[in-house]
C-alpha atoms as an extended CHARMM CRD file, in Angstrom:
* protein
*
        85  EXT
         1         1  MET       CA              0.0000000000        0.0000000000        0.0000000000  PROA      1               0.0000000000
         2         2  LYS       CA              1.3650000000        3.3800000000       -0.9930000000  PROA      2               0.0000000000
         3         3  ALA       CA              1.2520000000        6.2220000000        1.5270000000  PROA      3               0.0000000000
         4         4  ASN       CA             -0.2210000000        9.5320000000        0.4660000000  PROA      4               0.0000000000
         5         5  VAL       CA              2.5630000000       12.0830000000        0.6400000000  PROA      5               0.0000000000
         6         6  THR       CA              1.9080000000       15.6990000000       -0.1250000000  PROA      6               0.0000000000
         7         7  VAL       CA              4.7520000000       17.2980000000       -2.0290000000  PROA      7               0.0000000000
         8         8  HSD       CA              4.7870000000       21.0530000000       -2.0760000000  PROA      8               0.0000000000
         9         9  GLU       CA              6.4770000000       22.8440000000       -4.8980000000  PROA      9               0.0000000000
        10        10  PRO       CA              9.2920000000       25.1560000000       -3.7610000000  PROA      10              0.0000000000
        11        11  GLU       CA              7.4970000000       28.1150000000       -5.3240000000  PROA      11              0.0000000000
        12        12  THR       CA              4.4000000000       27.4120000000       -3.2340000000  PROA      12              0.0000000000
        13        13  VAL       CA              6.4180000000       27.0330000000       -0.0300000000  PROA      13              0.0000000000
        14        14  LEU       CA              8.2790000000       30.2760000000       -0.7720000000  PROA      14              0.0000000000
        15        15  ALA       CA              5.0430000000       32.1600000000       -1.5030000000  PROA      15              0.0000000000
        16        16  THR       CA              3.5440000000       30.9120000000        1.7620000000  PROA      16              0.0000000000
        17        17  ALA       CA              6.6550000000       31.9390000000        3.7110000000  PROA      17              0.0000000000
        18        18  ARG       CA              6.6080000000       35.4020000000        2.1380000000  PROA      18              0.0000000000
        19        19  ALA       CA              2.9280000000       35.8150000000        3.0020000000  PROA      19              0.0000000000
        20        20  ARG       CA              3.6610000000       34.8360000000        6.6010000000  PROA      20              0.0000000000
        21        21  VAL       CA              6.5440000000       37.3130000000        6.7930000000  PROA      21              0.0000000000
        22        22  ALA       CA              4.2800000000       40.0540000000        5.4270000000  PROA      22              0.0000000000
        23        23  TRP       CA              1.6410000000       39.1590000000        8.0120000000  PROA      23              0.0000000000
        24        24  LEU       CA              4.1820000000       39.2950000000       10.8420000000  PROA      24              0.0000000000
        25        25  LEU       CA              5.5340000000       42.6290000000        9.6400000000  PROA      25              0.0000000000
        26        26  ASP       CA              2.0030000000       44.0860000000        9.5270000000  PROA      26              0.0000000000
        27        27  ASN       CA              0.9640000000       42.6240000000       12.8780000000  PROA      27              0.0000000000
        28        28  PRO       CA              1.2350000000       45.1370000000       15.7460000000  PROA      28              0.0000000000
        29        29  GLY       CA              1.8170000000       42.2630000000       18.1750000000  PROA      29              0.0000000000
        30        30  THR       CA              5.0690000000       41.2210000000       16.5120000000  PROA      30              0.0000000000
        31        31  SER       CA              8.0850000000       42.3890000000       18.4970000000  PROA      31              0.0000000000
        32        32  ALA       CA             10.2890000000       45.1000000000       17.0660000000  PROA      32              0.0000000000
        33        33  TRP       CA             13.3760000000       42.8860000000       17.1220000000  PROA      33              0.0000000000
        34        34  LEU       CA             11.6000000000       40.1130000000       15.1650000000  PROA      34              0.0000000000
        35        35  LYS       CA             10.3690000000       42.6330000000       12.5960000000  PROA      35              0.0000000000
        36        36  ALA       CA             13.8960000000       44.0320000000       12.2540000000  PROA      36              0.0000000000
        37        37  SER       CA             15.2920000000       40.5100000000       11.8470000000  PROA      37              0.0000000000
        38        38  LEU       CA             12.7470000000       39.5960000000        9.1810000000  PROA      38              0.0000000000
        39        39  GLN       CA             13.4740000000       42.7950000000        7.2770000000  PROA      39              0.0000000000
        40        40  ALA       CA             17.2370000000       42.3130000000        7.5960000000  PROA      40              0.0000000000
        41        41  ALA       CA             16.9790000000       38.7240000000        6.3190000000  PROA      41              0.0000000000
        42        42  ASP       CA             15.3150000000       39.8260000000        3.0920000000  PROA      42              0.0000000000
        43        43  GLY       CA             17.7330000000       39.2840000000        0.2320000000  PROA      43              0.0000000000
        44        44  HSD       CA             20.4140000000       37.5140000000        2.2690000000  PROA      44              0.0000000000
        45        45  ASP       CA             21.9580000000       34.2060000000        1.2890000000  PROA      45              0.0000000000
        46        46  PRO       CA             19.5460000000       31.4310000000        2.3820000000  PROA      46              0.0000000000
        47        47  ILE       CA             22.3540000000       29.2520000000        3.7370000000  PROA      47              0.0000000000
        48        48  SER       CA             23.6390000000       32.1230000000        5.8810000000  PROA      48              0.0000000000
        49        49  ILE       CA             20.1140000000       32.7140000000        7.1560000000  PROA      49              0.0000000000
        50        50  GLN       CA             19.7300000000       29.0450000000        8.1030000000  PROA      50              0.0000000000
        51        51  ASN       CA             23.0970000000       29.0810000000        9.8790000000  PROA      51              0.0000000000
        52        52  ASP       CA             22.1470000000       32.2340000000       11.7800000000  PROA      52              0.0000000000
        53        53  ILE       CA             18.8050000000       30.7180000000       12.7840000000  PROA      53              0.0000000000
        54        54  GLN       CA             20.5950000000       27.6870000000       14.2330000000  PROA      54              0.0000000000
        55        55  LEU       CA             23.0260000000       29.9140000000       16.1320000000  PROA      55              0.0000000000
        56        56  LEU       CA             20.1430000000       31.9660000000       17.5200000000  PROA      56              0.0000000000
        57        57  LEU       CA             18.3460000000       28.8000000000       18.5540000000  PROA      57              0.0000000000
        58        58  HSD       CA             21.3520000000       27.6250000000       20.5500000000  PROA      58              0.0000000000
        59        59  VAL       CA             22.0450000000       31.0210000000       22.1050000000  PROA      59              0.0000000000
        60        60  ILE       CA             18.6720000000       32.6790000000       22.5980000000  PROA      60              0.0000000000
        61        61  ALA       CA             16.5710000000       29.6520000000       23.5500000000  PROA      61              0.0000000000
        62        62  PRO       CA             18.5330000000       29.0280000000       26.7790000000  PROA      62              0.0000000000
        63        63  LEU       CA             18.5450000000       32.7520000000       27.5500000000  PROA      63              0.0000000000
        64        64  ALA       CA             14.7600000000       32.6760000000       27.4180000000  PROA      64              0.0000000000
        65        65  SER       CA             13.9960000000       29.2400000000       28.8600000000  PROA      65              0.0000000000
        66        66  CYS       CA             16.3810000000       29.2030000000       31.8290000000  PROA      66              0.0000000000
        67        67  PRO       CA             14.9950000000       32.3130000000       33.5750000000  PROA      67              0.0000000000
        68        68  ILE       CA             11.4690000000       31.0160000000       33.0180000000  PROA      68              0.0000000000
        69        69  GLU       CA             12.4080000000       27.6220000000       34.4570000000  PROA      69              0.0000000000
        70        70  VAL       CA             14.0430000000       29.2460000000       37.4900000000  PROA      70              0.0000000000
        71        71  ALA       CA             11.0180000000       31.4790000000       38.0340000000  PROA      71              0.0000000000
        72        72  MET       CA              8.6730000000       28.5070000000       37.8470000000  PROA      72              0.0000000000
        73        73  ARG       CA             10.6130000000       26.3000000000       40.2940000000  PROA      73              0.0000000000
        74        74  PRO       CA              8.9430000000       27.6120000000       43.4490000000  PROA      74              0.0000000000
        75        75  LEU       CA              5.5390000000       27.0600000000       41.8540000000  PROA      75              0.0000000000
        76        76  SER       CA              6.2970000000       23.5490000000       40.6880000000  PROA      76              0.0000000000
        77        77  LEU       CA              7.9020000000       22.5560000000       44.0040000000  PROA      77              0.0000000000
        78        78  ALA       CA              4.9700000000       23.9400000000       45.9540000000  PROA      78              0.0000000000
        79        79  ALA       CA              2.6150000000       21.8700000000       43.8710000000  PROA      79              0.0000000000
        80        80  CYS       CA              4.5050000000       18.6160000000       44.5370000000  PROA      80              0.0000000000
        81        81  PRO       CA              2.5610000000       16.2390000000       46.7610000000  PROA      81              0.0000000000
        82        82  GLY       CA              4.4480000000       15.2490000000       49.8970000000  PROA      82              0.0000000000
        83        83  ARG       CA              6.7550000000       18.2720000000       49.7910000000  PROA      83              0.0000000000
        84        84  LYS       CA              7.7210000000       19.4640000000       53.2360000000  PROA      84              0.0000000000
        85        85  ALA       CA              7.5180000000       23.2060000000       53.7420000000  PROA      85              0.0000000000
């Protein structure tokens, strides 16, 4: 039995990505730094963009997740059954 696999043409994927970028740039809820990054990425080498995205993922994700995790510790510990105060 053959599985149904949807193959998207690169042109379609690119058009969808461009529409999403336009939406983000027009959305007042999008942060200024994300808007600046999207605008700065326009016209850059795609391989460089992918490399930069990976670097940001490894650098910015911990900067964001660690403070949140630390802030949530007291809440999660307090909610643990059997925890002694």
